N, C-alpha and C positions, 0 to 999 in steps of 0.2 A: 504493500500500500504506500509506504513512504517513498519507494522508488518510483511508483507511478506519479505521485504528487511532484517529485523532483523533476521528472521528465516533462510534466505539464508546465511547470514553472519555466523550464528552459525553452519550451515551445513558445509560450506567450512572450517571453523576453525577446526571442528571435522575431516574432511577428510585430513587435512594437518598433522595430527598426524602420527608419525612413530611408528607402533606397533611392538613389539619384537617377531615376529613369530618364529625365531630360538630359542629363550629362551623357548617359549612354547613347542617346539619340544623336547628340551633338558630335560625339566621337565615332558615330556610324556603327556602333556595336548593335543597335537595334534600329528598326525602321520607324517611320512616322506612324504607320498603321499599328505596329506593335505597341508604340507608346500610347495610342488612343485606347487600345484594348486593356492595357495595364492600368491606365487611369480609371477606367470604368470598373475594374475588378478589385484593385488594391484597397485595403482598409474598409471593405464593405461587409455588410451583415451576411450571415450564412444563407438566408432566404433570397437575398438580392443576387448573391453569387450563383445560387442554384438556377435562377432564371436566366442569367447570362450563359451558363454552361448548357442549359437546355436549348437555348436559341443558337449558340455559336460555339459549342464545345470543341470541335476539332481545331478551330482557329486559336483558341487558348492553349490547346495542347502544343500546336506548332510554335507559339510564342515561348512557352515554358521550355520546350526542348532546345530551341535556338539559344535561349539565354544560358542554359547549362552547357551548350556546346561552345559558345563564343566568349563567355565571361568567366574569369577564373578567380575573381575576388571572393574570398572565403565567406564573408558576411552575406554577399548577394547569393551565392550558391546555396547556403544554408536557408536563406529566406525563400528562394524559389522551390527548393525541395520540400519545405514545410507547407507552402501553398498547395503543392501537388498532393502531399500526404493528407492534408486537411480535406481536399477535394475528394480523395478516394475513401477516406474514413467516413465521411458524411454519406457517401453512396458508392460502394465498391463496384457497382455496375458501370460507373464512369470509366473504368479501366478500358472498356471497349472503345472509348473515344480515340484511344491511341492507335486503333486499327482501322480507323475510318478511311474509305477509299481516297479521300482528298489528300491523305498523308502517305500515299503509296510510295512516293520517292524520297520520303524523309527517313533518315536513319535514326529512328526514335530510341533504339536501345543503346547505341554507342556511348552517349554521355553518362548514362547510369552505370554501365559496365566499367567505364574508366574511373568513375568516382568511387567505386568499391574499394579501390586500392589507395585512396588518399588517407593521410595519417589521422585526420579528424574523425573520431568515432561517430559523432552526430551525422556527418555526411555519409559515412559508410552504412550506418544503420538505416537511415532514410532511403538511400539508394537501393539497398538490398530489398527492403520491404516493398518499395514501389515497383522495382524490376520484377519481383516475384509475382506481384498482382497483375502486372501488364502481361507477362508471359503466360500466366494461367488463364487469362481472359481472351487470348488470341483465337481467331478462327482456326480450327484444327487442320483445315486444308493447307495451311502454311507450313505444317511440320516438314522439316528437312529441306524446305525451300528458302527463298529470300523473304525477308521481313516486309510486311505491309504491301505485298503484291508487287514487288519490284519488277518493272518491265524487263522482258527477256533480252531486249536490245540495249539495256542501260549500260553505260560505260563506267559509271562511278561504282566503287566498291561499297556495298551496303552490308552491314553485319548480318550474317545468317542466323537463324534461330538455333542451329546446332552450336555455332560459336558462342551465342549468349548462354545457352544451357551449360556448356562445358566450362565457360568462364565463371558462371555462378557456382558450379560444383567445386571448382578449384578454390574459390574464395571461402565457401562454406566449410570445406575440409580444413582449410588453413585456420579458420576460427575455432573449430573443434579441437585442433591440435594446440594452437597457441592463440587464445582469444585476444583481440585488440582491446576489449574492455573486460575488466575482471568479473563483473556480475551480469553484463548484458550480452557479451560475445556469444557464449554457448546457447542461451535461450533464443537469441535472434536467429542463429544458424539453424537450430532445430525447428523453430517455427516455420522458416522458409522451406526447409527440406520437407516438412510434412505437407506442404502445398505442391512442391515440385516433383516429388518422387512418383507422382502419378504418370509422369512422362517417361516412356521407355528409354529415351536418350539419357535422361538424368540417372535412372537406375543403373544403366550400363556404365556411365562415366563414374558414378559414385563407387560402384564395386571395383572398377579398374583402378581408382584412386585409393583403394584399400580403406574406404570410408566406413564400411560396416563395423569394423572393430572399434571405431571411435564412438559408436552408439552404445555398445554393451555395458561399459561402466556406468552409464546414466540410468540403467534399469535397476533401480533400488527403491525400497519403500520410502514414501514421502509423507510429510506432515503439513508443511505450510502451503498456502494457496499457490504461491509461485512455483514451489517444487512439485506440487501435484500437477500443475499445468505442463511443466517441463517433462515430467514422467509420462503424462498422457500423450504428448506430441512425439516423444521418443518412441513409445510403443506403437503409435500410429505409423511412424516411419518403418518400424520392423514389420508391421502388418502389410504395408505397401510392398516391402521387399520380399515378403513371403509369396508373392505372385511371380517372382523372377528367379529362374532356375540357378544361375550362377551365385546369387546371393544366398539361396537356400543351402548350397554346398558349403559356403563359409559359415553360416549359422549352425550347421551340423557339427562343426569342429570348435565352436565357441561355447561359452557358458550362458548363451542366450536363454535356452529353455529353463535351466535351473533358476535363473534370475527372474524370468517371467512368472514362474510358479511361486517363487518366494513372495513376489509382489502381490499376486492375485489371492494368496492365502490371507493377507492382512488388509487388503484395500477395501474401503467402504464406498469409494467413488464409483458409481455405476458406469460412467464412461470409460474409466480405466479398466474395470473388470471386463466390460464388453469387448474392448479392442484386443485385450490379451486372449480372451477365450476364442475370438475369431482368428487370431494369429495362430494359436495352438491347433485349431481345427484345420487351418490351411496346411500346417506343417506335418500333421499326423500321418498322412499317407506316404510321406517321403522318407526314404532311407531308414535310419535307426531312431528317428524321432519318437515313434510309437513305443519302442522298448524303453527309451529314455524317460518318457512321461510315466509309464507304468512303474519304473524303478523309483521315480521321484514321488510316487504316491498320488499322481494326478486323478485316478479314479475316485479316491476318497475325497480329494479336494472338490471335485465336481459334485459329489453327493452333498457336501457341506454348502456349496454355493447354491445348489438347487433348493435347499431348505430355507434360504433367505428370501425376503419379500422384495423382488425386483419388479420395477414397473415397465421395463423395456422388453417388449415381446420378442424382438430380434435376439436379445441376450438369452432369454429362456429357450428359444428355438436352437440357438448355437450350443447351449449347454447340453440339450438333449442329443444333438448331432455328435458332439464331442464324446458324450458318454457312450453312445452306440459304437463310435469309431474305436474307442479304447477297449470296449468289450471284444470287438472283432479282432483287435490287435493281440489281446491276451490269448485268444483262442489259437491264433496263428503262431504265437511265440512258444518255442519249447522252453523247458526250464533252463536248459543250458544257454539259450539266447539271452534270457533275462539275467542269468548269472554273469555272462560275459559282459553285458552292458554295465552291470553293477561294478565289475572290476575296472573296466576301462574309464568309468566316470569317477572312480575312487570313492564311491558311496557304499562302502561295505557296512552291512548291518547284520544282526542275528536273525536273518530269514532262515526258514527251515532247511534249505539246500545245504547249508554249511555243515550241518551235522547229520545229514541224511545219507546213510551208507549206500542206499540204492542209487541215489543221484551220482555219487562218486564212482560206483562200480559201472554204471551204464554209460557214463560220459568220460571216463578217464582217458580214452584215446583221443578225445577231442582236444585235450590239453596239448597235444603234439602239433597242432596247427601252427603254421607260420613260425616254425622253429621255436616252439614253446613260448609264443608271444604272451599268453595270459600269465604264465609263471613269471616271466620277466617283468610284467607290469606289477604283479603282486610283490615282487622283491623290491621294485622301485618304491612302492607304497611304504614299505618298511623304513625307507630312508626319508621320505618326504612328508608322510602323514603326521599330524599332531593330535588328532582325536584318538584317545585310548581305545575306544570301541573299534575303530577302523584297524588299528594295529593288532588288537586281539583277534579279530576275524581273519586278518591276513595270515597270522601265525597258524590258526587252526586250519586254514585252507592249505597251507604248505604241508602241515602234518597229514592232512587227508590225502594229498597227492603222494607223499612218501609211503603212506600205508597201502594205497590202492594200485599204484603203478609198479610194474615189475622192476623197473630200473629207477624208481623214485629217488632213493638215497643218492645214487651216482649223479643223476641229472641235477638235483637241487644243490649238491656239493659243487658240481662243475659251474653252476650259475652264480657261485660265490654268495649263497644265501646264508651260510652258516655264521659268518662273522656278524652279519646284520641282525640275525635272530639272537645271537649271544648277547649283543648289546642291550637288547630288550629285556633280558633276564634281570637287569638292574633297574627296570622302569619303576616309577613311583606308583603306577596303577597295578593293583593286585591281579586283575583279570589279564592284563598284558603279560605280567611275569609268569602266571600260571600256564598260559597258552604258548609262550615262548619256551618254557621248560619242556612241555610236552613235545613240541617240535624238535628240540635238541635231542630229547630221549629217543625219538623215532629215528632221527638222523644218525645217531651213534649206535643204538642198540637194535634197530630194526623194529618194524611194526609189532611183531608178536610179543617181544619182551617189554617194549614200552607200554603196550596195552596191559600186560600183566602187572607192571608197576603201578599203573593208573588205578587198576582194580584194587 
């Protein structure tokens, strides 16, 4: 709230400036016609300006764009950007004025694209917001072609829509990596991305720029109004990316799904819950997402969400579809598939398979896949995990492998697991020490004698 008030004060301070339009005409930076239009528009009430824009909107757009193109004085640039921002805030449909046929040969995007990289944050933020609105409102027939219906025989170079979208993505990624403003840089970038990722070119450019990984840290539980809005718009970006195959491949290797589920468990904001549920529904049929969601307890989360009183019918329908999809996924998954996903995610818990002799007997040869990849991951977990439960389960799994595989002791020894397990025999947690001891007993004495000692 305080930040909003601060921005409002800055805006009003800018609009109180007296811009020397007559001096600009004298120096031929603007025409006499432009001066007349500006005199009629400047310092007028919102209702009066609305009438002018209704009558002669494209002419005002031409004046504003030419001012930004030809005048570099910072105070004037800020003033003109604020006029445009006010015009679009009052009525977002006015963004269509920038695509009027009378402006077909005007390069309306270039000034905003150039201003994105100016040092002044006020100018950058306004340019980004305006440019995103203008781009989003363009007639879709222009996609991939020249801006504003540039004539095919035109000799002047006019910025193409692809140039604009790629330039925007470059600036937005730069903001997510190193914000120009400490509190506004990231929210502004996310807000614009949530509008622009509907564009196939933006999705492609964003993935190629390795932008997806910049979103994942922003998916975390929120409490303040500003952080909730940032969370919602970040999740909206993920939802839009869930329709694009290359981004799905990246999301599969990130901690996106665990973070989404963590948020949806605790969120009471309906719009946040809705966009996350829709995202998970989109991801469910792809790759290992289903097994991952099952492992993270999403079926139980869905049950909990369905028990709450939501007013949004789309959310209720999405929850039902997600529930059915998860049920189908569970039916298709073997117990070994679920176990493997649990290991690869590092989410080891005392699920029944860890102590089920039938599971280990029936699946022991599956552990040989990819040069004992699962065993190698288990051994890595012993080095990297901090959760005592995870460490204890990893020890018991190694014990089970030693007991059930004919060459278990040799294989585990060759993989250098002994030293790692022995360190855990001094762990502060009793459960970790107990299972590390059992593993070492089986490693040194063999399954038969170790079991005898345990008895």
